[in-house]
GUMI-522544 format. One record per atom (N, C-alpha, C): residue number from 1; residue in one letter; atom name; z, y, x. Coordinates in steps of 0.05 Angstrom, whole numbers, plus 5000, padded with zeros to 4 digits. Each point is the difference from the previous one (the first is absolute). Last residue first. Layout:
REM GUMI-522544
PT  seq  type  atom     z     y     x
PT  NUM     a    CA     Z     Y     X
...
END
This chain:
REM GUMI-522544
PT  seq  type  atom     z     y     x
PT  157     a     N  0757  5114  6369
PT  157     a    CA  4995  5010  4971
PT  157     a     C  4976  5015  4998
PT  156     d     N  5046  4961  5079
PT  156     d    CA  4974  4990  4990
PT  156     d     C  4995  5005  4971
PT  155     k     N  5081  5032  5051
PT  155     k    CA  4976  5001  5020
PT  155     k     C  4972  4989  4986
PT  154     e     N  5089  5006  4958
PT  154     e    CA  4979  5021  4991
PT  154     e     C  4975  5000  5020
PT  153     g     N  5083  4941  5002
PT  153     g    CA  4986  4995  4975
PT  153     g     C  4976  5021  4995
PT  152     d     N  5080  5029  5063
PT  152     d    CA  4991  4972  4997
PT  152     d     C  4988  4998  4973
PT  151     p     N  4997  5096  5043
PT  151     p    CA  5022  4982  4991
PT  151     p     C  4985  4973  4995
PT  150     i     N  4975  5074  5072
PT  150     i    CA  4989  4991  4976
PT  150     i     C  5020  4977  4991
PT  149     m     N  4999  5066  5077
PT  149     m    CA  5020  5003  4980
PT  149     m     C  4986  4986  4973
PT  148     g     N  4974  4980  5110
PT  148     g    CA  5005  5019  4979
PT  148     g     C  5017  4995  4979
PT  147     g     N  4966  4956  5085
PT  147     g    CA  5027  4993  4987
PT  147     g     C  5006  5023  4982
PT  146     n     N  4922  5002  5047
PT  146     n    CA  5021  5008  5016
PT  146     n     C  5025  4994  4987
PT  145     g     N  4917  4983  4961
PT  145     g    CA  4999  4986  5024
PT  145     g     C  5026  5006  5015
PT  144     e     N  4984  5049  4921
PT  144     e    CA  5006  4970  4992
PT  144     e     C  5005  4982  5027
PT  143     e     N  4969  5087  5009
PT  143     e    CA  5028  5004  4993
PT  143     e     C  5010  4969  4994
PT  142     e     N  4909  5011  5016
PT  142     e    CA  5015  5005  5025
PT  142     e     C  5030  5000  4994
PT  141     k     N  4942  4998  4928
PT  141     k    CA  5000  4972  5014
PT  141     k     C  5014  5005  5025
PT  140     l     N  4989  5076  4949
PT  140     l    CA  5019  4983  4988
PT  140     l     C  5003  4970  5013
PT  139     g     N  4938  5067  5029
PT  139     g    CA  5028  5010  5007
PT  139     g     C  5018  4979  4988
PT  138     r     N  4910  4987  4982
PT  138     r    CA  5006  4992  5029
PT  138     r     C  5027  5007  5004
PT  137     e     N  4968  5023  4917
PT  137     e    CA  5005  4972  5000
PT  137     e     C  5007  4991  5029
PT  136     m     N  4977  5090  4983
PT  136     m    CA  5025  4993  4989
PT  136     m     C  5007  4972  5002
PT  135     a     N  4917  5031  5033
PT  135     a    CA  5021  5011  5015
PT  135     a     C  5026  4990  4988
PT  134     k     N  4927  4982  4950
PT  134     k    CA  5003  4981  5022
PT  134     k     C  5021  5008  5016
PT  133     w     N  4983  5061  4933
PT  133     w    CA  5012  4976  4989
PT  133     w     C  5002  4976  5024
PT  132     a     N  4953  5083  5018
PT  132     a    CA  5030  5001  4997
PT  132     a     C  5015  4977  4991
PT  131     l     N  4905  4994  5005
PT  131     l    CA  5013  5006  5026
PT  131     l     C  5030  5002  4997
PT  130     t     N  4929  4988  4930
PT  130     t    CA  5019  4981  5004
PT  130     t     C  5015  5002  5026
PT  129     a     N  4925  5058  4966
PT  129     a    CA  5024  4998  4980
PT  129     a     C  5023  4983  5008
PT  128     c     N  4921  5006  5056
PT  128     c    CA  5016  5025  4997
PT  128     c     C  5021  4999  4982
PT  127     k     N  4947  4928  5006
PT  127     k    CA  5015  5000  5023
PT  127     k     C  5018  5027  5002
PT  126     i     N  4932  4990  4933
PT  126     i    CA  5022  4979  4996
PT  126     i     C  5023  5001  5022
PT  125     r     N  4910  5047  4992
PT  125     r    CA  5022  5014  4996
PT  125     r     C  5028  4985  4998
PT  124     a     N  4906  4964  5007
PT  124     a    CA  5008  5016  5025
PT  124     a     C  5024  5010  4998
PT  123     p     N  4966  4962  4921
PT  123     p    CA  5012  4984  5020
PT  123     p     C  5006  5012  5027
PT  122     f     N  4989  5034  4898
PT  122     f    CA  4989  5008  5028
PT  122     f     C  5015  4983  5024
PT  121     k     N  5018  4987  4904
PT  121     k    CA  4972  5009  4999
PT  121     k     C  4988  5007  5025
PT  120     s     N  5095  4982  4987
PT  120     s    CA  4985  4976  5001
PT  120     s     C  4970  5005  5001
PT  119     v     N  5061  5074  4987
PT  119     v    CA  4994  4993  5030
PT  119     v     C  4985  4975  4999
PT  118     g     N  5041  5032  4920
PT  118     g    CA  4972  5003  5001
PT  118     g     C  4989  4998  5031
PT  117     h     N  5093  4996  4972
PT  117     h    CA  4989  4978  4990
PT  117     h     C  4970  5002  5007
PT  116     l     N  5074  5062  5015
PT  116     l    CA  4985  4992  5022
PT  116     l     C  4983  4975  4992
PT  115     a     N  5068  5042  4941
PT  115     a    CA  4976  5020  5003
PT  115     a     C  4981  4988  5024
PT  114     e     N  5082  4959  4983
PT  114     e    CA  4980  4989  4980
PT  114     e     C  4975  5018  5005
PT  113     i     N  5087  5020  5038
PT  113     i    CA  4979  4984  5018
PT  113     i     C  4978  4989  4983
PT  112     d     N  5073  5052  4960
PT  112     d    CA  4978  5014  5012
PT  112     d     C  4981  4981  5015
PT  111     g     N  5060  4947  4942
PT  111     g    CA  5004  5027  5003
PT  111     g     C  4972  5012  5010
PT  110     l     N  5023  4906  4978
PT  110     l    CA  4993  5009  5024
PT  110     l     C  5004  5030  5005
PT  109     d     N  5045  4916  4940
PT  109     d    CA  4992  5029  4996
PT  109     d     C  4994  5010  5030
PT  108     v     N  4984  4897  4964
PT  108     v    CA  5022  5017  5016
PT  108     v     C  4989  5028  4997
PT  107     d     N  4956  4924  4967
PT  107     d    CA  5025  5006  4982
PT  107     d     C  5019  5015  5016
PT  106     d     N  4910  4962  5027
PT  106     d    CA  5002  5027  4991
PT  106     d     C  5022  5008  4979
PT  105     e     N  4959  4935  5090
PT  105     e    CA  5021  5001  4979
PT  105     e     C  5003  5029  4989
PT  104     y     N  4904  4970  5037
PT  104     y    CA  5027  5003  5009
PT  104     y     C  5019  5002  4979
PT  103     d     N  4888  4978  5031
PT  103     d    CA  5021  5001  4979
PT  103     d     C  5028  5003  5015
PT  102     k     N  4923  5044  5055
PT  102     k    CA  5008  4972  4989
PT  102     k     C  5019  5003  4975
PT  101     g     N  4961  5070  5062
PT  101     g    CA  4985  4995  4974
PT  101     g     C  5004  4971  4991
PT  100     q     N  5041  5050  5073
PT  100     q    CA  4978  4985  5008
PT  100     q     C  4983  4989  4977
PT   99     v     N  5078  5056  4991
PT   99     v    CA  4980  5013  5015
PT   99     v     C  4975  4983  5008
PT   98     m     N  5075  4957  4958
PT   98     m    CA  4986  5023  4981
PT   98     m     C  4979  5015  5013
PT   97     e     N  5052  4937  5052
PT   97     e    CA  4983  4988  4980
PT   97     e     C  4983  5019  4983
PT   96     s     N  5068  5035  5057
PT   96     s    CA  4978  4988  5012
PT   96     s     C  4979  4986  4986
PT   95     f     N  5082  5031  4957
PT   95     f    CA  4982  5022  5010
PT   95     f     C  4976  4990  5014
PT   94     i     N  5065  4935  4979
PT   94     i    CA  4986  5011  4977
PT   94     i     C  4981  5024  5004
PT   93     h     N  5055  4970  5071
PT   93     h    CA  4980  4977  4994
PT   93     h     C  4984  5010  4974
PT   92     s     N  5071  5055  5027
PT   92     s    CA  4980  5001  5022
PT   92     s     C  4980  4980  4992
PT   91     l     N  5074  4998  4945
PT   91     l    CA  4986  5024  4993
PT   91     l     C  4974  5002  5021
PT   90     k     N  5065  4934  5019
PT   90     k    CA  4984  4992  4974
PT   90     k     C  4980  5023  4992
PT   89     y     N  5060  5014  5074
PT   89     y    CA  4980  4979  5009
PT   89     y     C  4981  4996  4972
PT   88     a     N  5078  5050  4984
PT   88     a    CA  4979  5016  5016
PT   88     a     C  4976  4986  5010
PT   87     e     N  5073  4956  4957
PT   87     e    CA  4985  5015  4981
PT   87     e     C  4980  5019  5016
PT   86     h     N  5059  4948  5050
PT   86     h    CA  4980  4982  4985
PT   86     h     C  4987  5016  4981
PT   85     i     N  5068  5045  5043
PT   85     i    CA  4978  4993  5018
PT   85     i     C  4979  4985  4988
PT   84     k     N  5054  5064  4937
PT   84     k    CA  5006  4977  5016
PT   84     k     C  4977  4996  5019
PT   83     k     N  5010  5099  4963
PT   83     k    CA  4990  4974  4995
PT   83     k     C  5012  4976  5017
PT   82     g     N  5006  5099  5008
PT   82     g    CA  5019  4991  4977
PT   82     g     C  4993  4972  4995
PT   81     k     N  4921  5051  5038
PT   81     k    CA  5026  5011  5000
PT   81     k     C  5018  4990  4981
PT   80     i     N  4903  4987  5006
PT   80     i    CA  5020  4981  5007
PT   80     i     C  5027  5009  5006
PT   79     t     N  4927  5054  4965
PT   79     t    CA  5003  4978  4981
PT   79     t     C  5023  4982  5010
PT   78     q     N  4973  5081  5047
PT   78     q    CA  5014  5004  4974
PT   78     q     C  5006  4976  4984
PT   77     t     N  4952  4992  5078
PT   77     t    CA  5027  5005  5005
PT   77     t     C  5014  5009  4976
PT   76     m     N  4908  4982  4991
PT   76     m    CA  5013  4974  5007
PT   76     m     C  5034  5008  5007
PT   75     m     N  4935  5069  4979
PT   75     m    CA  5008  4984  4974
PT   75     m     C  5016  4977  5011
PT   74     s     N  4969  5055  5067
PT   74     s    CA  5018  5015  4986
PT   74     s     C  5013  4983  4975
PT   73     a     N  4929  4963  5056
PT   73     a    CA  5028  5000  5011
PT   73     a     C  5022  5016  4986
PT   72     s     N  4910  5000  4965
PT   72     s    CA  5012  4976  4997
PT   72     s     C  5027  4998  5016
PT   71     a     N  4948  5079  5010
PT   71     a    CA  5012  4997  4972
PT   71     a     C  5013  4974  4997
PT   70     m     N  4955  5012  5079
PT   70     m    CA  5027  5016  4997
PT   70     m     C  5012  4998  4971
PT   69     s     N  4917  4956  5018
PT   69     s    CA  5022  4989  5020
PT   69     s     C  5025  5014  4992
PT   68     i     N  4925  5034  4956
PT   68     i    CA  5008  4976  4991
PT   68     i     C  5021  4985  5015
PT   67     s     N  4957  5081  5031
PT   67     s    CA  5017  5004  4974
PT   67     s     C  5010  4974  4986
PT   66     c     N  4978  5000  5106
PT   66     c    CA  4986  5008  4978
PT   66     c     C  5020  5004  4975
PT   65     g     N  5043  5008  5096
PT   65     g    CA  4981  4985  4989
PT   65     g     C  4986  5011  4975
PT   64     e     N  5097  5000  5070
PT   64     e    CA  4974  5014  4996
PT   64     e     C  4980  4982  4986
PT   63     g     N  5117  5009  5011
PT   63     g    CA  4973  4987  5009
PT   63     g     C  4977  5015  4990
PT   62     t     N  5112  4973  4978
PT   62     t    CA  4981  5023  5011
PT   62     t     C  4978  4985  5007
PT   61     f     N  5087  4970  4929
PT   61     f    CA  4979  5000  5023
PT   61     f     C  4990  5024  5007
PT   60     k     N  5092  4943  4950
PT   60     k    CA  4984  5023  5006
PT   60     k     C  4976  4996  5017
PT   59     a     N  5090  4951  4938
PT   59     a    CA  4972  4998  5012
PT   59     a     C  4989  5024  5004
PT   58     d     N  5100  4946  4966
PT   58     d    CA  4984  5024  5006
PT   58     d     C  4977  4993  5015
PT   57     k     N  5056  4932  4968
PT   57     k    CA  5017  5023  4992
PT   57     k     C  4982  5028  5001
PT   56     v     N  4985  4889  4987
PT   56     v    CA  4985  5024  5012
PT   56     v     C  5012  5024  4992
PT   55     i     N  5049  4901  5002
PT   55     i    CA  4989  5021  4985
PT   55     i     C  4987  5021  5018
PT   54     g     N  5056  4926  5027
PT   54     g    CA  4977  4989  4986
PT   54     g     C  4984  5020  4982
PT   53     d     N  5078  5025  5056
PT   53     d    CA  5009  4977  4980
PT   53     d     C  4974  4990  4982
PT   52     e     N  4970  5080  5051
PT   52     e    CA  5030  4994  5001
PT   52     e     C  5003  4977  4979
PT   51     v     N  4919  5062  5056
PT   51     v    CA  5006  4976  4981
PT   51     v     C  5028  4992  5006
PT   50     i     N  4926  5088  5020
PT   50     i    CA  5028  4991  5003
PT   50     i     C  5004  4976  4980
PT   49     m     N  4908  5043  5051
PT   49     m    CA  5012  4993  4978
PT   49     m     C  5032  4991  5005
PT   48     t     N  4896  5051  5034
PT   48     t    CA  5031  4995  5005
PT   48     t     C  5013  4991  4975
PT   47     l     N  4890  5015  5046
PT   47     l    CA  5019  4994  4979
PT   47     l     C  5031  4995  5007
PT   46     h     N  4899  5043  5028
PT   46     h    CA  5024  4994  5014
PT   46     h     C  5020  4999  4977
PT   45     i     N  4887  4991  5008
PT   45     i    CA  5024  5004  4986
PT   45     i     C  5023  4995  5020
PT   44     r     N  4884  5020  4995
PT   44     r    CA  5025  4996  5016
PT   44     r     C  5024  5004  4981
PT   43     d     N  4881  4993  4999
PT   43     d    CA  5026  5005  4988
PT   43     d     C  5020  4988  5015
PT   42     g     N  4903  4993  5023
PT   42     g    CA  5018  5021  5011
PT   42     g     C  5028  5007  4986
PT   41     c     N  4921  4936  4982
PT   41     c    CA  4995  5026  4991
PT   41     c     C  5021  5020  5012
PT   40     t     N  4993  4909  5030
PT   40     t    CA  4973  5005  4990
PT   40     t     C  4995  5029  4988
PT   39     p     N  5086  4963  5034
PT   39     p    CA  4980  5010  5020
PT   39     p     C  4972  5006  4991
PT   38     n     N  5101  5001  4962
PT   38     n    CA  4977  4989  4987
PT   38     n     C  4977  5009  5022
PT   37     n     N  5114  4990  5014
PT   37     n    CA  4975  5018  4998
PT   37     n     C  4976  4982  4989
PT   36     m     N  5120  5009  5014
PT   36     m    CA  4974  4982  4996
PT   36     m     C  4977  5020  4998
PT   35     d     N  5113  4990  5022
PT   35     d    CA  4979  5015  5007
PT   35     d     C  4973  4981  4994
PT   34     i     N  5114  5006  4973
PT   34     i    CA  4974  4981  5002
PT   34     i     C  4979  5020  5005
PT   33     t     N  5116  4989  4999
PT   33     t    CA  4979  5019  5003
PT   33     t     C  4974  4980  5006
PT   32     l     N  5107  5000  4950
PT   32     l    CA  4974  4984  5013
PT   32     l     C  4980  5020  5006
PT   31     s     N  5104  5035  5000
PT   31     s    CA  4975  4992  4985
PT   31     s     C  4983  4984  5013
PT   30     g     N  5089  5041  5028
PT   30     g    CA  4997  4972  4993
PT   30     g     C  4976  4993  4982
PT   29     n     N  5016  5097  5019
PT   29     n    CA  5025  4983  4993
PT   29     n     C  4997  4972  4992
PT   28     e     N  4924  5070  4983
PT   28     e    CA  5012  4993  5026
PT   28     e     C  5023  4984  4990
PT   27     l     N  4898  5038  4954
PT   27     l    CA  5032  4992  5000
PT   27     l     C  5007  4991  5028
PT   26     s     N  4913  5067  4959
PT   26     s    CA  5009  4974  5018
PT   26     s     C  5030  4999  4992
PT   25     g     N  4910  5048  4947
PT   25     g    CA  5022  5004  5019
PT   25     g     C  5008  4975  5011
PT   24     r     N  4963  5019  4898
PT   24     r    CA  4983  5008  5025
PT   24     r     C  5025  5003  5022
PT   23     n     N  5004  4975  4900
PT   23     n    CA  5012  4988  5023
PT   23     n     C  4985  5002  5026
PT   22     r     N  4938  5025  4922
PT   22     r    CA  5029  4995  4996
PT   22     r     C  5011  4986  5025
PT   21     p     N  4912  5071  4990
PT   21     p    CA  5012  4971  5006
PT   21     p     C  5031  5000  4995
PT   20     n     N  4918  5062  4973
PT   20     n    CA  5029  5005  4998
PT   20     n     C  5013  4970  5005
PT   19     k     N  4906  5008  5005
PT   19     k    CA  5007  5025  5007
PT   19     k     C  5030  5007  4999
PT   18     y     N  4967  4914  4979
PT   18     y    CA  4989  5008  5029
PT   18     y     C  5008  5025  5004
PT   17     h     N  5026  4968  4916
PT   17     h    CA  5014  4986  5023
PT   17     h     C  4989  5009  5028
PT   16     d     N  4953  5031  4924
PT   16     d    CA  5025  5012  5001
PT   16     d     C  5018  4988  5022
PT   15     m     N  4917  4964  4985
PT   15     m    CA  4998  5027  5013
PT   15     m     C  5025  5013  4998
PT   14     i     N  4994  4919  4955
PT   14     i    CA  4995  4997  5028
PT   14     i     C  5002  5025  5016
PT   13     v     N  5003  5004  4907
PT   13     v    CA  5025  4988  5010
PT   13     v     C  4998  4995  5030
PT   12     s     N  4921  5031  4955
PT   12     s    CA  5022  5019  4999
PT   12     s     C  5026  4991  5012
PT   11     r     N  4931  4938  4985
PT   11     r    CA  4993  5018  5023
PT   11     r     C  5022  5021  5001
PT   10     y     N  5008  4945  4927
PT   10     y    CA  5008  4987  5025
PT   10     y     C  4991  5015  5027
PT    9     l     N  4976  5035  4913
PT    9     l    CA  5028  5002  5004
PT    9     l     C  5011  4983  5023
PT    8     a     N  4905  5002  4980
PT    8     a    CA  5012  5025  5008
PT    8     a     C  5029  5001  5003
PT    7     d     N  4963  4919  4967
PT    7     d    CA  4995  5006  5028
PT    7     d     C  5009  5024  5013
PT    6     l     N  5008  4984  4909
PT    6     l    CA  5017  4986  5012
PT    6     l     C  4997  5002  5033
PT    5     n     N  4942  5039  4940
PT    5     n    CA  5023  5016  4999
PT    5     n     C  5022  4983  5016
PT    4     n     N  4915  4957  4989
PT    4     n    CA  4999  5027  5016
PT    4     n     C  5027  5013  5002
PT    3     s     N  4995  4926  4944
PT    3     s    CA  5002  4993  5029
PT    3     s     C  4994  5022  5017
PT    2     s     N  5045  5016  4903
PT    2     s    CA  4975  4987  5010
PT    2     s     C  5002  4996  5032
PT    1     m     N  5080  4990  4926
PT    1     m    CA  4990  5020  5018
PT    1     m     C  4975  4991  5014
END
């Protein structure tokens, strides 16, 4: 597939997540709640997650922002649901490396989040793309700090 066709496909995936966000809304009943914003461009996210037995059982978000920010939040919630906490951290690290244009572990199926690879060409948009992921990391760290549900052996995985 040519570079132009691949770029068009990625733009299509991003716009689909922006216009039809997955997991939009909020959770209650013991959920983690994280609010973050990107003051440089006004993106805001309200992320809620349910973590049980070291697994992200559910994740939803609300917020306002650019297409990159909101599409990334949609992709992130879709990607981490059902994952062990250490897997969610690993995906976040890989995503961060990818959007910064760094070498990253590419033996993991990134699914739709790979569409945000091109953000590395636009340094001002990296914070937009990573906002939801940083919120997820903050929530999991708070869970861990509160004696959360991270099984032994998975904290440093």
